C-alpha positions in Angstrom: 0.8 12.6 20.1 1.0 8.9 19.0 4.3 6.8 19.4 3.5 5.3 16.4 4.7 6.6 12.7 1.9 7.5 10.0 2.6 5.2 7.0 1.9 5.6 3.3 -0.9 3.5 2.0 -0.8 2.7 -1.5 -4.1 2.5 -3.1 -4.8 1.2 -6.4 -7.7 0.9 -8.7 -7.9 -2.2 -10.8 -10.3 -0.8 -14.0 -11.2 -4.1 -15.2 -12.6 -5.5 -12.1 -13.7 -1.9 -10.7 -11.9 -2.4 -7.4 -9.6 -0.8 -5.2 -6.6 -2.6 -3.6 -4.6 -1.0 -0.5 -1.2 -2.0 0.5 1.8 -0.6 3.0 4.7 -0.9 1.1 7.1 -3.6 2.7 4.2 -5.7 4.4 2.6 -8.7 2.8 -0.9 -7.6 3.7 -3.2 -6.3 1.5 -7.2 -5.0 1.4 -9.7 -5.0 -1.2 -12.9 -2.9 -1.6 -15.4 -1.3 -3.9 -14.0 1.9 -2.6 -10.8 3.2 -1.6 -12.2 3.7 2.1 -13.3 -0.3 2.1 -10.0 -1.5 0.6 -8.3 0.4 3.9 -10.8 -1.2 6.1 -9.9 -4.5 4.9 -6.0 -4.0 5.0 -6.5 -3.1 8.6 -7.9 -6.3 9.4 -4.9 -7.7 7.2 -2.3 -5.7 9.4 -3.7 -6.7 12.5 -3.4 -10.2 11.8 0.4 -9.8 10.3 1.1 -7.6 13.5 -0.2 -10.4 16.0 1.9 -13.1 14.1 5.2 -11.0 13.8 5.0 -8.4 16.8 4.8 -4.6 16.1 8.8 -3.9 16.1 9.1 -6.4 13.1 6.3 -4.9 11.5 7.4 -1.4 11.8 11.1 -2.5 10.7 9.5 -4.0 7.3 7.6 -0.7 6.3 9.6 1.3 3.7 8.5 4.6 2.1 10.1 5.9 -1.2 12.6 8.7 -0.6 11.0 10.6 -3.4 8.2 9.9 -5.8 8.6 11.5 -9.6 6.6 11.1 -12.5 7.8 9.9 -16.0 6.0 10.2 -19.2 5.8 6.6 -20.8 6.0 8.5 -24.2 9.6 8.7 -23.5 10.1 5.0 -23.9 8.6 4.7 -27.3 11.0 4.2 -30.0 10.4 6.3 -33.1 11.2 4.3 -36.5 
């Protein structure tokens, strides 16, 4: 068993560019790629650089995951007049 936690990776698709971005919430490192997998590989490079500069404990202390994720319908925000 690893002494390090699993962390959530946020992956988004830029539909205009057709590229993916990967990000760990709380860490100012990002990965980009043509696929989600490529973006994660690129993110790992950025995370390794961040850890080298800041240390593992400081990096782990910055990570935050949401307590809950919920969905909202944006139609509820539209005012009908």
